[in-house]
C-alpha positions as a Markdown table, in Angstrom:
| # | Residue | x | y | z |
|---|---|---|---|---|
| 1 | Met | 95.9 | 102.9 | 100.9 |
| 2 | Pro | 94.4 | 106.4 | 100.6 |
| 3 | Leu | 96.7 | 109.3 | 101.1 |
| 4 | Pro | 95.8 | 111.8 | 103.9 |
| 5 | Ser | 94.2 | 115.0 | 102.5 |
| 6 | His | 96.3 | 117.2 | 104.7 |
| 7 | Ile | 99.9 | 116.5 | 105.6 |
| 8 | Pro | 101.6 | 118.9 | 108.1 |
| 9 | Glu | 103.9 | 121.4 | 106.5 |
| 10 | Asp | 107.0 | 120.0 | 108.3 |
| 11 | Gln | 106.3 | 116.5 | 106.9 |
| 12 | Val | 105.8 | 117.9 | 103.4 |
| 13 | Val | 109.2 | 119.6 | 103.6 |
| 14 | Glu | 110.8 | 116.4 | 104.9 |
| 15 | Leu | 109.1 | 114.3 | 102.1 |
| 16 | Ala | 110.3 | 116.8 | 99.5 |
| 17 | Glu | 113.8 | 116.6 | 100.8 |
| 18 | Met | 113.8 | 112.8 | 100.6 |
| 19 | Phe | 112.6 | 113.0 | 96.9 |
| 20 | Arg | 115.2 | 115.6 | 96.2 |
| 21 | Leu | 118.0 | 113.4 | 97.6 |
| 22 | Met | 116.7 | 110.4 | 95.5 |
| 23 | Ser | 116.5 | 112.5 | 92.4 |
| 24 | Asp | 120.3 | 112.5 | 92.0 |
| 25 | Pro | 121.2 | 109.4 | 89.8 |
| 26 | Thr | 124.3 | 108.6 | 91.8 |
| 27 | Arg | 122.5 | 108.7 | 95.2 |
| 28 | Leu | 119.6 | 106.6 | 93.7 |
| 29 | Lys | 122.2 | 104.0 | 92.5 |
| 30 | Ile | 123.6 | 103.9 | 96.0 |
| 31 | Ile | 120.2 | 103.4 | 97.5 |
| 32 | Leu | 119.4 | 100.7 | 95.0 |
| 33 | Ala | 122.7 | 99.0 | 95.7 |
| 34 | Cys | 121.6 | 98.7 | 99.3 |
| 35 | Leu | 118.1 | 97.5 | 98.6 |
| 36 | Asp | 118.6 | 93.7 | 98.5 |
| 37 | Ala | 121.5 | 93.3 | 100.9 |
| 38 | Pro | 123.8 | 95.4 | 103.1 |
| 39 | Ala | 126.7 | 96.9 | 101.1 |
| 40 | Ala | 130.0 | 98.5 | 102.3 |
| 41 | Val | 131.4 | 101.7 | 100.9 |
| 42 | Gly | 134.2 | 100.1 | 99.0 |
| 43 | Glu | 131.9 | 97.6 | 97.4 |
| 44 | Met | 129.5 | 100.4 | 96.3 |
| 45 | Ala | 132.4 | 102.5 | 95.0 |
| 46 | Glu | 133.7 | 99.6 | 92.9 |
| 47 | Arg | 130.3 | 98.6 | 91.6 |
| 48 | Leu | 129.3 | 102.2 | 90.7 |
| 49 | Ala | 132.8 | 103.2 | 89.4 |
| 50 | Ile | 133.1 | 106.3 | 91.7 |
| 51 | Ser | 135.4 | 107.2 | 94.5 |
| 52 | Gly | 134.9 | 105.9 | 98.0 |
| 53 | Ser | 134.9 | 109.5 | 99.4 |
| 54 | Leu | 132.1 | 110.4 | 97.0 |
| 55 | Val | 130.1 | 107.4 | 98.1 |
| 56 | Ser | 130.7 | 108.3 | 101.7 |
| 57 | His | 129.5 | 111.9 | 101.1 |
| 58 | His | 126.3 | 110.7 | 99.6 |
| 59 | Leu | 125.8 | 108.1 | 102.3 |
| 60 | Arg | 126.0 | 110.8 | 105.0 |
| 61 | Leu | 123.1 | 112.7 | 103.3 |
| 62 | Leu | 121.1 | 109.5 | 102.8 |
| 63 | Arg | 121.5 | 108.4 | 106.4 |
| 64 | Ala | 120.6 | 111.8 | 107.7 |
| 65 | Ala | 117.4 | 111.6 | 105.7 |
| 66 | Arg | 116.7 | 108.1 | 107.1 |
| 67 | Leu | 116.8 | 106.6 | 103.7 |
| 68 | Leu | 119.6 | 104.2 | 104.7 |
| 69 | Gln | 120.6 | 102.6 | 107.9 |
| 70 | Ser | 124.2 | 101.6 | 108.9 |
| 71 | Asp | 125.6 | 98.7 | 110.7 |
| 72 | Arg | 129.2 | 98.5 | 111.9 |
| 73 | Arg | 130.8 | 95.1 | 111.6 |
| 74 | Gly | 134.4 | 95.3 | 112.8 |
| 75 | Arg | 136.2 | 97.9 | 110.8 |
| 76 | Gln | 133.6 | 98.1 | 108.0 |
| 77 | Val | 130.2 | 99.8 | 107.9 |
| 78 | Phe | 127.4 | 98.3 | 105.9 |
| 79 | Tyr | 124.5 | 100.3 | 104.6 |
| 80 | Val | 121.0 | 98.9 | 103.9 |
| 81 | Val | 117.5 | 100.2 | 103.1 |
| 82 | Gly | 116.1 | 99.0 | 106.4 |
| 83 | Asp | 112.8 | 100.8 | 106.5 |
| 84 | Pro | 110.0 | 98.7 | 104.9 |
| 85 | His | 108.2 | 101.8 | 103.7 |
| 86 | Ile | 111.3 | 103.0 | 101.7 |
| 87 | Arg | 112.0 | 99.4 | 100.5 |
| 88 | Ser | 108.4 | 99.0 | 99.3 |
| 89 | Met | 108.2 | 102.4 | 97.6 |
| 90 | Leu | 111.5 | 101.8 | 95.7 |
| 91 | Ala | 110.6 | 98.2 | 94.7 |
| 92 | Asp | 107.2 | 99.5 | 93.4 |
| 93 | Met | 108.8 | 102.3 | 91.5 |
| 94 | Val | 111.4 | 99.9 | 89.9 |
| 95 | Asp | 108.5 | 97.6 | 88.9 |
| 96 | His | 106.6 | 100.6 | 87.5 |
| 97 | Val | 109.5 | 101.7 | 85.3 |
| 98 | Ala | 110.0 | 98.1 | 84.1 |
| 99 | Glu | 106.3 | 97.9 | 83.2 |
| 100 | Gly | 106.7 | 101.1 | 81.1 |
| 101 | Asp | 109.7 | 99.5 | 79.3 |
| 102 | Ala | 107.7 | 96.3 | 78.6 |
| 103 | Glu | 104.7 | 98.3 | 77.3 |
| 104 | Thr | 107.1 | 100.3 | 75.0 |
| 105 | Glu | 108.5 | 97.0 | 73.6 |
| 106 | Val | 105.1 | 95.6 | 73.0 |
| 107 | Asp | 103.9 | 98.9 | 71.3 |
| 108 | Gly | 107.0 | 99.1 | 69.2 |
| 109 | Ala | 106.7 | 95.4 | 68.1 |
| 110 | Gly | 103.2 | 95.9 | 66.7 |
| 111 | Gly | 104.0 | 99.2 | 64.8 |
């Protein structure tokens, strides 16, 4: 799909902010933890070995940028990458990084 040659300034700023948020390794891990299935704060905190309050802080930022969506189920709130554009972009980038690792292994084996 071709990219538009001109994106309005406000959209450029919003896009840059989304990439800035995803550039933090902890926030990226949180997003990736919500990629396949909804995850609760406590589950993410345990999986990532960080405090629940730190996870909550990052989740507020990620929700505000519309990178994650929340769903309250009783007393717990679950977070998920609900937007198919975000899901597709992240899945593609994860695949891209994995391809680079595979190429490095092949190049290293032949040398």
